[in-house]
VOBA-1610 file (N, C-alpha, C; in pm, whole numbers, padded with zeros to 5 digits, always signed):
BEGIN
Unk+03898+03457+12058Unk+03948+03597+12123Unk+03907+03678+12006Unk+03837+03798+11997Unk+03756+03880+11947Unk+03731+04019+12006Unk+03765+04119+11881Unk+03718+04247+11926Unk+03629+04338+11829Unk+03600+04448+11814Unk+03537+04514+11747Unk+03589+04627+11719Unk+03588+04663+11571Unk+03657+04804+11552Unk+03503+04869+11445Unk+03436+04943+11480Unk+03363+05024+11450Unk+03207+04908+11409Unk+03167+04866+11281Unk+03090+04780+11289Unk+03149+04619+11250Unk+03276+04591+11262Unk+03345+04503+11274Unk+03402+04409+11322Unk+03363+04293+11324Unk+03433+04196+11450Unk+03556+04133+11355Unk+03651+04152+11455Unk+03788+04102+11405Unk+03853+04010+11523Unk+03908+03912+11430Unk+03950+03765+11484Unk+03963+03664+11404Unk+04012+03550+11476Unk+04066+03439+11408Unk+03940+03387+11299Unk+03783+03401+11310Unk+03655+03379+11261Unk+03613+03461+11220Unk+03674+03561+11148Unk+03623+03704+11108Unk+03762+03720+10983Unk+03679+03764+10920Unk+03746+03816+10790Unk+03864+03907+10800Unk+03968+03885+10734Unk+04075+03986+10754Unk+04059+04080+10753Unk+04109+04178+10805Unk+04005+04353+10837Unk+04169+04416+10738Unk+04150+04488+10637Unk+04254+04567+10563Unk+04223+04702+10566Unk+04379+04755+10652Unk+04396+04907+10628Unk+04477+04977+10536Unk+04437+05054+10407Unk+04537+05135+10358Unk+04572+05260+10435Unk+04723+05257+10455Unk+04773+05355+10465Unk+04810+05457+10377Unk+04736+05530+10395Unk+04734+05679+10318Unk+04859+05770+10325Unk+04855+05785+10471Unk+05024+05857+10537Unk+05009+05974+10465Unk+05134+06009+10418Unk+05214+06146+10355Unk+05165+06119+10217Unk+05088+06014+10132Unk+05063+06039+10035Unk+04955+06130+09931Unk+04891+06214+10041Unk+04826+06287+10017Unk+04899+06396+09942Unk+05024+06437+09973Unk+05098+06538+09909Unk+05034+06674+09961Unk+04964+06704+10062Unk+04922+06840+10067Unk+04797+06858+10047Unk+04737+06747+09954Unk+04610+06825+09884Unk+04511+06745+09951Unk+04382+06832+09998Unk+04315+06748+10088Unk+04215+06646+09962Unk+04220+06705+09848Unk+04108+06655+09742Unk+04207+06499+09695Unk+04317+06545+09706Unk+04406+06396+09636Unk+04368+06301+09782Unk+04354+06343+09894Unk+04320+06247+09968Unk+04185+06213+10003Unk+04121+06278+09979Unk+03976+06202+09932Unk+03978+06138+09834Unk+04047+06164+09712Unk+04021+06044+09570Unk+04129+05916+09677Unk+04199+05914+09702Unk+04283+05817+09796Unk+04160+05705+09821Unk+04109+05809+09923Unk+03986+05725+10029Unk+03902+05621+09936Unk+03866+05674+09775Unk+03766+05622+09758Unk+03818+05529+09642Unk+03957+05521+09588Unk+04024+05442+09553Unk+04062+05307+09644Unk+04089+05328+09765Unk+04100+05228+09847Unk+03966+05190+09871Unk+03868+05232+09900Unk+03719+05130+09907Unk+03756+05030+09788Unk+03783+05142+09673Unk+03723+05002+09538Unk+03819+04891+09542Unk+03957+04954+09621Unk+04024+04810+09578Unk+04021+04738+09702Unk+03942+04740+09795Unk+03917+04625+09914Unk+03940+04649+10022Unk+03969+04796+10078Unk+04020+04833+10161Unk+03903+04826+10293Unk+03927+04792+10413Unk+03805+04860+10501Unk+03867+04950+10568Unk+03947+04998+10592Unk+03963+05147+10648Unk+04098+05196+10550Unk+04075+05336+10591Unk+04155+05424+10516Unk+04287+05497+10626Unk+04372+05514+10652Unk+04454+05572+10762Unk+04542+05663+10707Unk+04532+05784+10796Unk+04622+05884+10782Unk+04726+05873+10920Unk+04792+06010+10933Unk+04886+06028+11009Unk+04899+06158+11090Unk+04797+06189+11211Unk+04824+06303+11239Unk+04959+06321+11320Unk+05044+06407+11244Unk+05193+06458+11338Unk+05183+06632+11283Unk+05261+06670+11367Unk+05290+06838+11342Unk+05444+06765+11355Unk+05543+06839+11241Unk+05704+06807+11298Unk+05757+06856+11371Unk+05706+06972+11463Unk+05772+07028+11599Unk+05749+06940+11701Unk+05641+06827+11653Unk+05673+06743+11800Unk+05659+06565+11763Unk+05718+06579+11628Unk+05739+06435+11627Unk+05924+06444+11602Unk+05961+06523+11488Unk+06130+06517+11506Unk+06221+06611+11547Unk+06275+06592+11561Unk+06399+06742+11606Unk+06500+06804+11497Unk+06460+06923+11460Unk+06555+06939+11325Unk+06714+06942+11326Unk+06727+07040+11481Unk+06874+07015+11504Unk+06917+06814+11524Unk+06833+06757+11607Unk+06902+06629+11585Unk+06913+06566+11470Unk+06832+06562+11362Unk+06863+06504+11272Unk+06954+06551+11177Unk+06982+06717+11160Unk+07082+06791+11145Unk+07228+06764+11181Unk+07232+06741+11336Unk+07300+06659+11392Unk+07364+06517+11376Unk+07303+06438+11292Unk+07352+06331+11274Unk+07473+06334+11097Unk+07447+06452+11049Unk+07574+06433+10963Unk+07475+06430+10825Unk+07410+06331+10814Unk+07377+06275+10700Unk+07240+06226+10720Unk+07118+06201+10630Unk+07019+06141+10628Unk+07038+05978+10571Unk+06977+05895+10683Unk+07012+05777+10639Unk+06890+05673+10608Unk+06940+05535+10582Unk+06794+05447+10562Unk+06720+05499+10435Unk+06599+05516+10459Unk+06492+05559+10333Unk+06512+05712+10368Unk+06566+05742+10445Unk+06545+05907+10403Unk+06658+05937+10362Unk+06760+05870+10316Unk+06893+05915+10244Unk+06869+05949+10080Unk+06777+05894+10037Unk+06707+05920+09914Unk+06616+06052+09923Unk+06605+06147+10040Unk+06472+06226+10036Unk+06572+06377+09990Unk+06501+06462+09911Unk+06626+06587+09895Unk+06588+06698+09974Unk+06512+06669+10068Unk+06469+06799+10141Unk+06509+06732+10296Unk+06546+06831+10377Unk+06545+06795+10540Unk+06448+06699+10562Unk+06472+06615+10699Unk+06376+06534+10762Unk+06254+06624+10789Unk+06315+06724+10886Unk+06202+06820+10915Unk+06118+06903+10808Unk+06166+06925+10712Unk+06144+06972+10578Unk+06020+06885+10542Unk+06013+06754+10526Unk+05957+06643+10478Unk+05836+06633+10545Unk+05850+06616+10720Unk+05786+06592+10770Unk+05649+06720+10784Unk+05707+06815+10767Unk+05618+06934+10774Unk+05552+06954+10671Unk+05565+06911+10541Unk+05490+06911+10422Unk+05417+06829+10450Unk+05445+06686+10521Unk+05354+06560+10496Unk+05205+06585+10583Unk+05225+06680+10695Unk+05151+06695+10804Unk+05025+06754+10726Unk+04914+06703+10814Unk+04793+06677+10792Unk+04711+06809+10901Unk+04673+06902+10842Unk+04642+07021+10928Unk+04482+06934+10991Unk+04483+06965+11162Unk+04348+06931+11184Unk+04214+06939+11161Unk+04187+07056+11115Unk+04050+07056+11027Unk+04056+07019+10923Unk+04133+06937+10850Unk+04074+06842+10746Unk+04014+06707+10819Unk+04075+06673+10949Unk+03999+06534+10982Unk+03837+06506+10983Unk+03751+06613+11030Unk+03569+06581+10993Unk+03586+06566+10849Unk+03654+06633+10732Unk+03607+06601+10634Unk+03652+06491+10585Unk+03778+06448+10592Unk+03826+06283+10570Unk+03732+06147+10674Unk+03705+06207+10766Unk+03602+06086+10809Unk+03479+06098+10756Unk+03388+06232+10676Unk+03336+06223+10613Unk+03318+06146+10459Unk+03409+06155+10417Unk+03429+06119+10296Unk+03441+05951+10314Unk+03484+05874+10430Unk+03508+05744+10453Unk+03369+05679+10499Unk+03302+05780+10557Unk+03120+05733+10559Unk+03095+05717+10453Unk+03107+05846+10333Unk+03046+05863+10250Unk+03047+05699+10141Unk+03184+05656+10177Unk+03210+05540+10082Unk+03192+05405+10120Unk+03162+05425+10267Unk+03145+05313+10328Unk+03314+05219+10377Unk+03405+05322+10469Unk+03515+05283+10488Unk+03575+05350+10578Unk+03658+05248+10714Unk+03653+05307+10844Unk+03759+05439+10782Unk+03777+05521+10892Unk+03878+05637+10923Unk+03952+05619+11029Unk+04070+05614+10972Unk+04191+05601+11086Unk+04278+05715+11051Unk+04321+05724+11221Unk+04472+05806+11185Unk+04569+05771+11283Unk+04675+05808+11280Unk+04806+05728+11394Unk+04811+05880+11452Unk+04801+05940+11605Unk+04807+06062+11638Unk+04951+06025+11674Unk+05015+06143+11685Unk+05201+06130+11719Unk+05200+06244+11834Unk+05115+06286+11914Unk+05154+06364+12014Unk+05033+06372+12091Unk+05045+06426+12229Unk+04919+06412+12328Unk+04796+06499+12265Unk+04805+06594+12187Unk+04707+06694+12149Unk+04616+06583+12035Unk+04750+06582+11961Unk+04659+06471+11825Unk+04590+06366+11914Unk+04649+06275+11997Unk+04542+06154+12048Unk+04423+06229+12111Unk+04402+06311+12176Unk+04299+06363+12235Unk+04164+06415+12114Unk+04245+06484+12028Unk+04164+06551+11925Unk+04102+06420+11848Unk+04196+06327+11809Unk+04103+06256+11698Unk+04023+06164+11802Unk+03998+06134+11905Unk+03923+06054+11949Unk+03794+06045+11929Unk+03706+06148+11903Unk+03569+06134+11865Unk+03535+06088+11720Unk+03679+06046+11584Unk+03667+06050+11461Unk+03722+05896+11453Unk+03779+05855+11537Unk+03830+05717+11510Unk+03760+05619+11607Unk+03738+05461+11527Unk+03699+05347+11606Unk+03806+05285+11645Unk+03920+05332+11646Unk+04065+05274+11698Unk+04193+05362+11710Unk+04296+05335+11773Unk+04374+05384+11766Unk+04499+05309+11718Unk+04613+05372+11591Unk+04673+05274+11572Unk+04846+05342+11588Unk+04920+05230+11646Unk+05023+05361+11695Unk+05159+05290+11641Unk+05198+05391+11560Unk+05344+05335+11509Unk+05441+05271+11577Unk+05516+05206+11529Unk+05645+05116+11556Unk+05733+05208+11639Unk+05753+05342+11565Unk+05846+05411+11621Unk+05828+05497+11778Unk+05724+05446+11836Unk+05640+05471+11927Unk+05619+05373+12029Unk+05660+05278+11963Unk+05649+05173+12110Unk+05742+05176+12211Unk+05784+05238+12268Unk+05857+05250+12381Unk+05834+05370+12446Unk+05715+05460+12423Unk+05662+05614+12490Unk+05541+05553+12533Unk+05572+05488+12650Unk+05493+05394+12689Unk+05358+05515+12754Unk+05395+05621+12767Unk+05293+05758+12826Unk+05196+05795+12739Unk+05254+05767+12599Unk+05129+05798+12486Unk+05076+05658+12449Unk+05143+05550+12483Unk+05069+05419+12483Unk+04951+05409+12551Unk+05004+05452+12689Unk+04865+05448+12813Unk+04771+05548+12779Unk+04810+05643+12719Unk+04678+05773+12726Unk+04585+05725+12581Unk+04640+05655+12505Unk+04572+05577+12396Unk+04459+05488+12457Unk+04541+05400+12505Unk+04502+05234+12593Unk+04376+05331+12689Unk+04404+05408+12714Unk+04272+05486+12853Unk+04129+05559+12755Unk+04148+05532+12631Unk+04081+05600+12540Unk+03926+05490+12539Unk+03992+05387+12581Unk+03864+05260+12546Unk+03882+05190+12439Unk+03914+05252+12325Unk+03892+05184+12214Unk+04026+05081+12165Unk+03954+04995+12060Unk+04100+04873+12010Unk+04193+04991+12020Unk+04343+04919+12044Unk+04440+04954+11976Unk+04523+04880+11903Unk+04582+04922+11799Unk+04678+04856+11710Unk+04800+04888+11699Unk+04899+04809+11766Unk+05053+04821+11795Unk+05102+04759+11717Unk+05194+04865+11630Unk+05314+04790+11533Unk+05443+04802+11607Unk+05523+04695+11556Unk+05589+04632+11638Unk+05736+04649+11563Unk+05767+04726+11463Unk+05854+04745+11371Unk+06018+04772+11454Unk+06113+04727+11421Unk+06248+04800+11536Unk+06245+04737+11653Unk+06185+04643+11701Unk+06180+04640+11794Unk+06200+04499+11848Unk+06275+04498+12020Unk+06302+04387+12065Unk+06188+04309+12102Unk+06162+04185+12191Unk+06090+04146+12217Unk+06049+04196+12374Unk+06177+04260+12419Unk+06103+04317+12556Unk+06034+04457+12552Unk+06111+04519+12435Unk+05994+04638+12390Unk+05874+04592+12361Unk+05871+04498+12309Unk+05683+04387+12263Unk+05641+04427+12361Unk+05707+04338+12503Unk+05696+04272+12655Unk+05611+04438+12731Unk+05716+04530+12694Unk+05642+04624+12791Unk+05530+04677+12757Unk+05549+04703+12624Unk+05473+04791+12497Unk+05304+04737+12538Unk+05309+04601+12520Unk+05162+04514+12537Unk+05115+04524+12685Unk+05197+04452+12766Unk+05165+04494+12944Unk+05150+04651+12996Unk+05184+04737+12900Unk+05143+04873+12969Unk+04971+04910+12891Unk+04978+04865+12791Unk+04856+04846+12683Unk+04730+04779+12764Unk+04735+04694+12779Unk+04665+04572+12838Unk+04619+04564+12976Unk+04673+04680+13061Unk+04661+04714+13211Unk+04555+04802+13192Unk+04516+04829+13111Unk+04405+04988+13070Unk+04318+04910+12988Unk+04360+04826+12905Unk+04236+04800+12789Unk+04297+04680+12723Unk+04212+04602+12723Unk+04232+04433+12670Unk+04197+04441+12478Unk+04166+04511+12454Unk+04149+04538+12290Unk+04251+04572+12217Unk+04329+04457+12189Unk+04469+04492+12132Unk+04516+04381+12033Unk+04512+04454+11934Unk+04584+04421+11810Unk+04733+04441+11793Unk+04818+04310+11818Unk+04920+04335+11760Unk+04984+04290+11667Unk+05083+04370+11589Unk+05118+04332+11473Unk+05309+04339+11464Unk+05308+04219+11355Unk+05455+04221+11365Unk+05477+04330+11189Unk+05603+04365+11224Unk+05677+04470+11129Unk+05759+04479+11115Unk+05808+04506+11009Unk+05967+04542+10979Unk+05975+04728+10884Unk+06048+04792+10981Unk+06033+04924+10903Unk+06170+04939+10840Unk+06220+04896+10731Unk+06271+04935+10645Unk+06193+04973+10497Unk+06184+05085+10457Unk+06091+05191+10359Unk+06128+05178+10266Unk+06265+05091+10236Unk+06369+05123+10076Unk+06306+05036+09951Unk+06169+04964+09979Unk+06126+04891+09880Unk+06232+04791+09846Unk+06305+04768+09891Unk+06442+04693+09832Unk+06389+04531+09802Unk+06401+04442+09724Unk+06359+04318+09728Unk+06410+04261+09842Unk+06533+04300+09911Unk+06613+04213+10046Unk+06528+04218+10178Unk+06406+04307+10175Unk+06335+04309+10277Unk+06260+04214+10320Unk+06212+04088+10213Unk+06148+04011+10194Unk+06215+03876+10309Unk+06369+03929+10325Unk+06486+03827+10424Unk+06442+03862+10560Unk+06360+03998+10566Unk+06365+04073+10739Unk+06243+04085+10756Unk+06153+03972+10711Unk+05998+04033+10781Unk+05992+03921+10888Unk+06014+03791+10909Unk+06011+03736+11000Unk+05869+03731+11045Unk+05788+03644+10980Unk+05619+03632+10959Unk+05611+03511+11110Unk+05715+03447+11084Unk+05736+03338+11223Unk+05730+03400+11341Unk+05731+03545+11372Unk+05703+03609+11499Unk+05570+03632+11540Unk+05480+03569+11464Unk+05356+03569+11466Unk+05343+03436+11546Unk+05374+03342+11518Unk+05383+03213+11603Unk+05424+03243+11767Unk+05520+03349+11741Unk+05594+03395+11887Unk+05453+03445+11959Unk+05422+03571+11892Unk+05336+03630+11980Unk+05180+03586+11981Unk+05156+03462+11933Unk+05055+03404+11983Unk+05086+03291+12098Unk+05186+03250+12102Unk+05231+03185+12228Unk+05226+03279+12349Unk+05304+03411+12334Unk+05316+03479+12473Unk+05202+03547+12481Unk+05118+03601+12385Unk+04991+03678+12432Unk+04879+03618+12329Unk+04829+03501+12421Unk+04692+03422+12365Unk+04608+03525+12350Unk+04581+03650+12438Unk+04479+03704+12446Unk+04447+03825+12339Unk+04562+03851+12280Unk+04546+03990+12143Unk+04514+03925+12012Unk+04473+04034+11913Unk+04425+03973+11791Unk+04624+03978+11754Unk+04629+03933+11615Unk+04742+03917+11539Unk+04749+04006+11427Unk+04845+04074+11356Unk+04830+04151+11244Unk+04974+04146+11227Unk+04987+04264+11073Unk+05115+04242+11005Unk+05090+04380+10941Unk+05202+04491+11003Unk+05233+04600+10876Unk+05321+04575+10767Unk+05304+04604+10682Unk+05403+04510+10569Unk+05450+04608+10497Unk+05549+04639+10426Unk+05588+04761+10351Unk+05647+04735+10239Unk+05608+04570+10183Unk+05686+04513+10072Unk+05553+04569+09991Unk+05582+04451+09866Unk+05486+04470+09738Unk+05415+04352+09694Unk+05444+04237+09711Unk+05426+04108+09715Unk+05315+04065+09779Unk+05213+03990+09749Unk+05118+03911+09816Unk+05127+03831+09884Unk+05254+03781+09861Unk+05270+03667+09938Unk+05323+03644+10066Unk+05403+03763+10117Unk+05401+03771+10264Unk+05242+03786+10327Unk+05147+03820+10302Unk+05010+03877+10358Unk+04954+03717+10353Unk+04942+03684+10264Unk+04874+03600+10274Unk+04963+03476+10383Unk+05069+03473+10377Unk+05134+03383+10458Unk+05090+03426+10601Unk+05098+03539+10601Unk+05058+03619+10759Unk+04918+03574+10768Unk+04858+03569+10760Unk+04697+03558+10756Unk+04701+03375+10766Unk+04791+03306+10698Unk+04754+03158+10753Unk+04819+03124+10900Unk+04934+03223+10933Unk+04972+03222+11080Unk+04904+03298+11190Unk+04753+03367+11107Unk+04680+03373+11269Unk+04643+03545+11242Unk+04707+03604+11151Unk+04708+03763+11131Unk+04562+03781+11083Unk+04500+03904+11126Unk+04364+03890+11061Unk+04378+04073+11090Unk+04436+04126+11091Unk+04468+04280+11060Unk+04589+04313+10956Unk+04572+04394+10826Unk+04693+04379+10780Unk+04667+04555+10678Unk+04797+04607+10760Unk+04846+04721+10724Unk+04919+04760+10599Unk+04936+04803+10508Unk+04992+04821+10362Unk+05020+04979+10345Unk+05095+05030+10328Unk+05064+05207+10225Unk+05010+05174+10111Unk+04917+05295+10056Unk+04830+05297+09986Unk+04876+05433+09862Unk+04896+05408+09739Unk+04897+05522+09666Unk+04809+05510+09506Unk+04822+05616+09459Unk+04744+05604+09336Unk+04859+05574+09236Unk+04988+05626+09252Unk+05112+05599+09152Unk+05237+05633+09227Unk+05269+05523+09176Unk+05436+05477+09245Unk+05544+05575+09247Unk+05515+05640+09147Unk+05645+05730+09071Unk+05626+05873+09091Unk+05514+05906+09219Unk+05479+06024+09232Unk+05609+06088+09353Unk+05667+06170+09347Unk+05722+06236+09439Unk+05702+06243+09630Unk+05756+06200+09687Unk+05692+06229+09813Unk+05771+06055+09870Unk+05766+06071+10035Unk+05814+05967+10103Unk+05780+05810+10132Unk+05625+05841+10096Unk+05579+05726+10118Unk+05522+05614+09970Unk+05537+05700+09871Unk+05465+05659+09742Unk+05560+05519+09682Unk+05717+05528+09702Unk+05776+05426+09647Unk+05751+05247+09682Unk+05739+05250+09847Unk+05717+05134+09875Unk+05515+05120+09898Unk+05460+05203+09861Unk+05324+05205+09872Unk+05272+05073+09760Unk+05151+05013+09787Unk+05078+04973+09694Unk+04954+05053+09580Unk+04953+05044+09465Unk+04892+05075+09388Unk+04762+05037+09396Unk+04651+05062+09295Unk+04499+05014+09344Unk+04510+04861+09287Unk+04577+04862+09182Unk+04575+04737+09110Unk+04629+04606+09187Unk+04731+04661+09257Unk+04838+04537+09345Unk+04740+04539+09502Unk+04646+04643+09577Unk+04646+04644+09637Unk+04493+04507+09646Unk+04449+04570+09541Unk+04297+04440+09497Unk+04368+04343+09486Unk+04478+04295+09405Unk+04492+04166+09388Unk+04554+04089+09527Unk+04643+04161+09617Unk+04598+04162+09751Unk+04504+04083+09848Unk+04403+04125+09802Unk+04291+04141+09881Unk+04189+04024+09841Unk+04246+03997+09695Unk+04191+03874+09659Unk+04245+03766+09694Unk+04359+03779+09696Unk+04460+03659+09720Unk+04430+03594+09834Unk+04422+03713+09960Unk+04376+03712+10092Unk+04245+03606+10101Unk+04147+03645+10014Unk+03994+03616+10046Unk+04010+03460+09985Unk+04077+03416+09877Unk+04080+03303+09870Unk+04168+03219+09954Unk+04271+03284+10051Unk+04354+03193+10135Unk+04245+03184+10236Unk+04172+03268+10299Unk+04041+03250+10406Unk+03963+03121+10336Unk+03929+03113+10197Unk+03863+02978+10175Unk+03947+02901+10239Unk+04041+02901+10123Unk+04127+02744+10179Unk+04125+02717+10320Unk+04184+02809+10407Unk+04223+02767+10522Unk+04098+02673+10580Unk+03978+02696+10555Unk+03837+02626+10583Unk+03872+02585+10749Unk+03807+02434+10763Unk+03810+02384+10904Unk+03912+02307+10954Unk+03970+02339+11081Unk+04060+02248+11184Unk+04014+02093+11162Unk+03868+02082+11155Unk+03892+01915+11161Unk+03898+01839+11019Unk+03950+01735+11024Unk+03950+01703+10893Unk+03848+01567+10879Unk+03805+01566+10754Unk+03687+01501+10722Unk+03638+01482+10568Unk+03586+01418+10512Unk+03587+01406+10341Unk+03476+01534+10356Unk+03539+01628+10269Unk+03472+01762+10238Unk+03363+01731+10098Unk+03288+01820+10110Unk+03203+01794+10018Unk+03219+01778+09886Unk+03303+01841+09848Unk+03327+01828+09677Unk+03383+01679+09653Unk+03436+01579+09773Unk+03541+01479+09737Unk+03448+01339+09764Unk+03315+01367+09770Unk+03226+01286+09828Unk+03231+01132+09675Unk+03229+01230+09584Unk+03225+01111+09491Unk+03365+01064+09470Unk+03482+01110+09479Unk+03633+01078+09448Unk+03661+00987+09528Unk+03565+01008+09644Unk+03596+00855+09763Unk+03522+00721+09702Unk+03465+00730+09594Unk+03431+00644+09543Unk+03571+00584+09433Unk+03566+00669+09357Unk+03630+00634+09213Unk+03820+00594+09264Unk+03860+00670+09390Unk+03968+00679+09401Unk+03998+00562+09515Unk+03934+00564+09616Unk+03948+00453+09672Unk+03921+00303+09645Unk+04004+00166+09723Unk+03935+00017+09666Unk+03885+00002+09745Unk+03830-00129+09732Unk+03741-00190+09806Unk+03769-00346+09772Unk+03698-00431+09852Unk+03763-00615+09828Unk+03677-00676+09686Unk+03770-00734+09613Unk+03673-00781+09504Unk+03700-00919+09486Unk+03621-01004+09407Unk+03633-01128+09390Unk+03783-01145+09277Unk+03832-01231+09279Unk+03991-01266+09194Unk+03936-01290+09101Unk+03826-01458+09135Unk+03802-01504+09059Unk+03673-01583+09092Unk+03597-01637+09012Unk+03447-01639+09055Unk+03469-01749+09128Unk+03386-01683+09291Unk+03395-01783+09406Unk+03269-01878+09415Unk+03261-01977+09419Unk+03124-02094+09459Unk+03077-02081+09594Unk+02937-02066+09594Unk+02883-02087+09731Unk+02993-02195+09841Unk+02975-02164+09981Unk+03012-02251+10065Unk+03191-02246+10068Unk+03289-02164+09932Unk+03405-02188+09920Unk+03453-02106+10037Unk+03572-02150+10123Unk+03659-02067+10197Unk+03719-01930+10141Unk+03713-01844+10172Unk+03796-01711+10121Unk+03922-01727+10183Unk+04023-01719+10095Unk+04164-01712+10084Unk+04242-01587+10066Unk+04330-01554+10064Unk+04406-01448+10039Unk+04381-01355+09866Unk+04393-01542+09844Unk+04447-01539+09695Unk+04323-01497+09602Unk+04235-01488+09668Unk+04079-01495+09625Unk+04062-01354+09635Unk+04118-01270+09635Unk+04078-01134+09677Unk+04141-01029+09602Unk+04097-00953+09535Unk+04153-00850+09467Unk+04130-00736+09523Unk+04213-00607+09540Unk+04220-00470+09605Unk+04228-00395+09526Unk+04083-00324+09441Unk+04081-00253+09359Unk+04004-00148+09338Unk+04008-00017+09290Unk+03882+00077+09267Unk+03776-00001+09163Unk+03669+00054+09164Unk+03645+00197+09323Unk+03565+00144+09412Unk+03550+00203+09509Unk+03515+00154+09628Unk+03365+00166+09613Unk+03286+00064+09547Unk+03157+00066+09592Unk+03124+00096+09717Unk+02981+00188+09725Unk+02925+00223+09859Unk+02898+00088+09948Unk+02938+00059+10033Unk+02862-00052+10105Unk+02975-00199+10095Unk+03070-00205+10026Unk+03164-00293+09989Unk+03300-00300+10122Unk+03324-00388+10122Unk+03427-00410+10269Unk+03554-00372+10217Unk+03624-00280+10303Unk+03716-00201+10272Unk+03849-00273+10306Unk+03940-00210+10222Unk+04058-00273+10221Unk+04157-00319+10346Unk+04134-00185+10462Unk+04180-00255+10621Unk+04087-00348+10674Unk+03962-00402+10622Unk+03917-00519+10685Unk+03982-00637+10622Unk+04076-00673+10565Unk+04091-00809+10487Unk+04096-00921+10554Unk+04189-00897+10670Unk+04184-00999+10772Unk+04085-01061+10827Unk+04001-00972+10850Unk+03830-01056+10909Unk+03756-01127+10748Unk+03836-01078+10649Unk+03743-01178+10568Unk+03787-01303+10528Unk+03939-01352+10559Unk+04029-01437+10545Unk+03930-01547+10603Unk+03910-01670+10566Unk+03850-01778+10637Unk+03710-01768+10703Unk+03654-01664+10588Unk+03517-01698+10609Unk+03439-01782+10451Unk+03319-01802+10475Unk+03271-01886+10353Unk+03160-01810+10253Unk+03192-01838+10116Unk+03104-01763+10049Unk+02933-01783+10067Unk+02849-01723+10126Unk+02726-01787+10085Unk+02636-01797+09997Unk+02681-01738+09855Unk+02657-01760+09727Unk+02732-01739+09628Unk+02717-01750+09523Unk+02840-01757+09415Unk+02836-01615+09360Unk+02962-01579+09385Unk+02996-01449+09360Unk+03086-01423+09230Unk+03098-01348+09122Unk+03137-01366+09011Unk+03276-01295+09008Unk+03352-01298+08918Unk+03494-01215+08949Unk+03476-01111+08904Unk+03541-00995+08973Unk+03557-00879+08979Unk+03395-00813+09069Unk+03345-00891+09125Unk+03229-00811+09201Unk+03257-00796+09333Unk+03228-00686+09393Unk+03264-00645+09535Unk+03219-00724+09627Unk+03306-00753+09738Unk+03275-00830+09865Unk+03211-00748+09984Unk+03071-00804+10008Unk+03006-00741+10084Unk+03013-00836+10215Unk+02967-00778+10333Unk+02928-00911+10442Unk+02810-00971+10468Unk+02742-00920+10392Unk+02605-00973+10325Unk+02667-01092+10289Unk+02734-01098+10187Unk+02789-01190+10072Unk+02869-01337+10219Unk+02907-01317+10297Unk+03012-01386+10367Unk+02923-01442+10507Unk+02982-01544+10546Unk+02932-01626+10638Unk+03029-01696+10732Unk+03022-01784+10854Unk+03122-01827+10903Unk+03130-01977+10820
//
C-alpha cells in the first residue's frame, strides 16, 4: 500500500515523511511563519503545517467560560480559550504567501482546516488534508475533505476504537488514500506522557485497517517514540515545531526546536537503514566474519591414509575455511576413510574422505 503526497510516495517501502506542525507558533507574525518554514526545512522536515481556524468557528466562548476553569494544558494559559484561539488564527490571505515560501525552500505546505469554508478555501493549496484529533467524530467535515480526492491524514488522539472505526469507514467510503495516526493529545510536555503514547495501537491499526498508511502525531520531546513508531510501521510523523521553547504561546512548550527536530530525523534515518530487509541472509558486511567466527571440522591429530575416521579424530574449531566440512555434517564424516594423509589441525574436506 502506498499513496502520493505531492511528489512523494508514502508507504512501508519509502522514507518516513515528516510534518513540522508550526501551528500557532507564528505568534501572529507572517514573517515568523515564513522563518519557521525555512528552519523546518533545514531541520529535515518534508512539510510545514499550519492550522486554519477562526475562533468563532471552532470554540464557544460561552461554553469554555461555563466550564468554570480552564483544564488540562489550557490551565496554564493566561488568557481565555477564545482569546488564545483568536490570536493564534491565521488570516486566509496568508495562505498563498506561506505556500509560496514552502515551494521556494522545497517543502510541502499543509494546513488543518477547521470549518467548511476553510476546507474549501485551502483545497488548491494543499497536497493532502490533515484532520486533527478533535474533529474525529465530526463526520460531515471528514467526508467533505475526503471527497476532495486528496490524501487524508487523520489523527486519533483521545478517541476510542469505535471513534476510529467510524471515522475511517466514513473517509474510506469516499477516498482510499488515508494515513491513520496514533496520537495522544495531552499537550502539557510532562514526562509522564510517555506512559500514555500506546504505540502498540499501531499494531492494532495495521491488523484492522491493512489498506491504510500508519503514522504518529506526537507531542513529546524524545526521538525514542518516533523511532519506535517507525519500527512498528509508521511512515508519517507529525510533531510541533518552534524556534524557541521559551516563547509565550500555547504550542511552544511541547514543540521541538530545530536541533531536537534534526536529531529526531537523523535517528529515524538510521533506524530506517537498520530495518533493512525482512529476508534473513548473510549480510554483505558479514562475509568475512562467517569465516572467522564459524567453525569447521579439523583433524584432531595426524591422520594416515586409510584410517577410519572416529569422533575422537575430529576437532570443531574456528576458522570455517571455505570449502571445509560444516559442524552439522559431523555424523556423515564418522566412519569414512582418509584418502590421504591429513596433518593435525588441517580442515577436513569431502575430497579428503571416501568409503
